[in-house]
C-alpha positions in Angstrom: -34.6 6.1 -6.2 -32.1 8.9 -6.6 -28.5 7.6 -6.2 -26.1 10.2 -4.9 -22.3 10.3 -5.2 -22.0 9.7 -1.5 -24.3 6.6 -1.8 -21.9 5.0 -4.2 -18.9 5.9 -2.0 -20.6 4.4 1.0 -21.3 1.2 -0.9 -17.6 0.9 -1.8 -16.5 1.6 1.8 -18.9 -0.9 3.2 -17.1 -3.5 1.1 -13.6 -2.1 1.5 -13.5 0.1 4.7 -10.9 2.8 4.6 -9.8 1.7 8.1 -8.3 -1.4 6.5 -5.7 0.6 4.5 -2.0 0.5 5.3 -0.6 3.4 7.2 1.3 4.8 4.2 -1.8 4.8 2.0 -4.2 7.4 0.9 -7.5 5.6 0.0 -10.7 7.7 0.1 -11.9 10.8 -1.7 -9.1 12.3 -3.7 -11.0 15.2 -5.4 -14.3 16.2 -3.9 -17.1 17.4 -6.0 -20.6 17.7 -4.7 -21.0 14.4 -2.7 -24.7 15.0 -2.2 -25.4 15.5 -5.9 -27.2 12.9 -7.9 -24.7 10.5 -9.4 -25.0 10.9 -13.2 -22.6 8.1 -13.9 -19.6 6.2 -12.5 -16.4 5.4 -14.4 -14.2 2.6 -13.0 -10.4 2.4 -13.7 -7.2 1.1 -12.2 -5.4 4.5 -12.6 -6.8 8.0 -12.5 -5.1 9.3 -15.7 -6.1 12.4 -17.6 -7.5 10.2 -20.3 -9.8 8.4 -17.9 -11.0 11.8 -16.5 -11.8 13.0 -20.0 -13.6 9.9 -20.9 -15.7 10.2 -17.7 -16.4 13.8 -18.4 -17.5 13.1 -22.0 -19.7 10.2 -20.8 -21.5 12.5 -18.3 -20.1 10.8 -15.2 -19.6 12.9 -12.1 -17.8 10.1 -10.2 -14.6 8.1 -11.0 -13.6 5.2 -8.8 -10.1 3.9 -9.2 -7.8 1.4 -7.4 -4.7 3.6 -7.4 -4.9 6.9 -5.6 -4.3 10.1 -7.5 -2.7 11.8 -4.5 -0.2 9.3 -3.2 2.9 11.5 -3.0 2.6 15.1 -1.8 2.0 17.8 -4.4 3.7 21.2 -3.9 2.0 22.8 -6.8 -0.7 22.0 -9.3 0.2 23.5 -12.7 -0.6 20.8 -15.1 3.0 19.9 -15.6 2.5 16.2 -14.8 -0.3 13.7 -15.5 -1.3 13.7 -11.8 -1.6 17.5 -11.8 -3.5 17.5 -15.1 -6.0 14.8 -13.9 -6.6 16.8 -10.7 -7.2 20.0 -12.7 -9.6 18.3 -15.1 -11.6 16.7 -12.3 -12.1 20.0 -10.6 -13.0 21.8 -13.8 -15.6 19.1 -14.7 -17.0 18.8 -11.1 -16.0 15.2 -10.9 -15.5 13.4 -7.6 -12.5 11.0 -7.6 -12.5 8.2 -5.1 -9.8 5.6 -4.7 -9.8 2.3 -2.8 -6.2 1.1 -2.8 -4.9 -1.1 0.1 -8.4 -1.0 1.5 -9.4 -3.0 -1.5 -6.3 -5.1 -1.4 -7.1 -6.2 2.1 -10.9 -6.5 1.9 -12.5 -9.9 2.0 -13.4 -10.5 -1.7 -10.8 -7.9 -2.7 -7.9 -8.0 -5.2 -6.1 -11.1 -3.9 -9.2 -13.0 -3.3 -10.3 -12.5 -6.9 -6.9 -13.5 -8.1 -7.2 -16.7 -6.1 -10.6 -17.3 -7.7 -9.0 -16.8 -11.2 -6.5 -19.6 -10.4 -9.2 -21.8 -8.9 -7.4 -22.1 -5.6 -9.1 -24.2 -3.0 -9.5 -23.1 0.7 -8.0 -19.7 -0.1 -7.4 -17.4 2.9 -5.5 -14.1 3.6 -1.7 -14.7 3.5 -1.1 -12.0 6.2 -4.3 -11.5 8.3 -5.4 -8.1 9.4 -5.0 -7.7 13.1 -8.5 -6.3 13.5 -10.3 -8.6 11.0 -9.1 -12.2 10.5 -11.2 -12.4 7.3 -9.2 -9.5 5.8 -5.6 -9.1 5.1 -2.8 -8.8 2.5 -2.4 -11.5 -0.2 -3.9 -14.9 -0.3 -2.8 -18.5 0.0 -4.6 -21.7 -1.1 -4.2 -24.9 -3.0 -4.5 -25.8 -6.7 -7.1 -28.5 -7.5 -4.2 -30.7 -8.6 -0.4 -30.2 -8.5 1.1 -28.6 -11.6 4.5 -28.5 -13.2 6.0 -25.0 -13.1 5.6 -24.7 -16.9 2.0 -25.7 -16.6 1.4 -23.2 -13.8 3.0 -20.4 -15.9 0.6 -21.3 -18.8 -2.3 -21.2 -16.5 -1.3 -17.8 -15.1 -0.8 -16.3 -18.6 -4.2 -17.5 -19.6 -6.1 -16.4 -16.6 -4.5 -13.0 -16.2 -3.8 -12.0 -19.8 -0.1 -11.6 -19.1 1.9 -11.5 -22.4 5.1 -12.4 -20.6 6.0 -13.3 -17.0 9.2 -13.2 -15.1 10.0 -16.2 -12.9 12.7 -18.0 -11.0 14.1 -21.3 -12.2 12.0 -24.3 -11.4 13.0 -26.3 -8.4 14.0 -29.8 -9.9 11.5 -32.5 -9.3 9.0 -30.2 -7.5 5.5 -29.7 -8.6 3.4 -26.8 -7.4 0.4 -27.3 -5.2 0.2 -24.6 -2.5 0.1 -21.1 -4.0 0.6 -17.7 -2.3 -0.2 -14.5 -4.2 -0.5 -10.8 -3.8 -1.8 -8.2 -6.2 0.5 -5.3 -6.8 3.8 -5.1 -5.1 3.9 -8.2 -2.9 7.6 -9.2 -2.6 7.5 -8.2 1.1 5.3 -11.2 1.7 7.6 -13.8 0.2 9.0 -14.8 3.6 5.5 -15.2 4.9 4.6 -17.3 1.9 7.6 -19.6 2.6 6.7 -19.8 6.3 3.1 -20.8 5.3 4.3 -23.7 3.1 3.7 -22.1 -0.3 5.4 -23.8 -3.3 5.0 -20.6 -5.4 4.5 -16.9 -5.0 2.5 -15.0 -7.7 2.9 -11.2 -7.5 4.5 -8.2 -9.3 7.2 -5.6 -8.9 9.7 -8.2 -7.8 13.2 -6.9 -7.6 16.3 -8.6 -9.2 17.7 -9.4 -5.8 14.5 -11.1 -4.8 14.9 -13.5 -7.7 18.5 -14.1 -6.5 17.8 -14.5 -2.8 14.8 -16.8 -3.1 16.0 -19.0 -5.9 15.6 -22.7 -4.9 13.4 -21.8 -2.0 10.1 -20.9 -3.7 9.0 -20.5 -7.3 8.3 -16.8 -7.9 6.1 -15.7 -10.8 5.8 -12.0 -11.6 2.9 -11.2 -13.8 3.1 -7.4 -13.8 1.4 -4.8 -11.7 -1.4 -3.9 -14.0 -2.2 -7.5 -14.9 -2.5 -8.4 -11.2 -4.8 -5.5 -10.4 -7.0 -4.9 -13.4 -9.7 -7.0 -11.8 -10.3 -4.0 -9.5 -12.6 -2.5 -12.1 -14.9 -5.5 -12.1 -14.9 -5.6 -8.3 -16.1 -2.0 -8.2 -18.7 -2.7 -10.8 -20.0 -5.7 -8.9 -20.1 -3.9 -5.6 -22.1 -1.0 -7.1 -24.6 -3.0 -9.1 -25.3 -5.3 -6.1 -26.3 -2.3 -4.0 -27.9 -0.5 -6.9 -29.2 -3.0 -9.5 -30.5 -0.4 -11.9 -27.3 1.6 -11.9 -24.7 0.6 -14.5 -21.1 1.8 -13.9 -18.9 2.2 -17.0 -15.5 0.6 -17.5 -13.0 3.0 -18.9 -12.2 2.2 -22.6 -9.0 4.3 -22.7 -7.0 2.5 -20.0 -4.1 0.3 -21.1 -1.0 -1.1 -19.3 1.5 1.8 -19.2 4.3 -0.8 -19.5 4.9 -1.9 -23.1 6.3 -5.2 -24.2 8.2 -6.1 -27.4 
């Protein structure tokens, strides 16, 4: 059976419908090649960098699927002066279609936060902030650990399961073990109040501001694992969605992608 580019996109959108995305977002086709062409290969990545585009081109892929959109902020010119512009130019030159599932994947049942909850082994996990049109979808997740953990034990678990070299966190609340865990892949600090109202002992997320650590100290144990670390599972989600629909079609994981944030 011939698998077209549009067939892969439809499979992804059946899992993570674009209608789920937040109003500010730009999930969907970023750069459109020939959508009805036979798909010669798919490259999955978190970010649509020029390096990812070049690897896809060299591997013979005419479709790239990423979590983060290429076109998120408006472009007034495309000259190749920035990585975003360069990636756009190289996609067009190579005839590569670029598709991104951003907050649509964040909110989808089985999406980013659901997979994070699985990594932690949370029991009875459910969306932290349910989508108004689909109660099974939503932002973040909340569930319970199989057994309560000391904050230091929880941090060790998080580092192991997510491959985070370092984490940022609030001070432990004296005498309090962690049982109920809220989380959100990517920038989830806006959900901390919801996590507290839902009875969470801890909030696992990224991009937490200094003042969030100050304001929520003693109220909830915040653990910030880093944006990339929280969302790198998107590549395997895309892979699983595609291979479940097309068992004989093997997407490629980018080999060039690394966390753009360096640690010393």
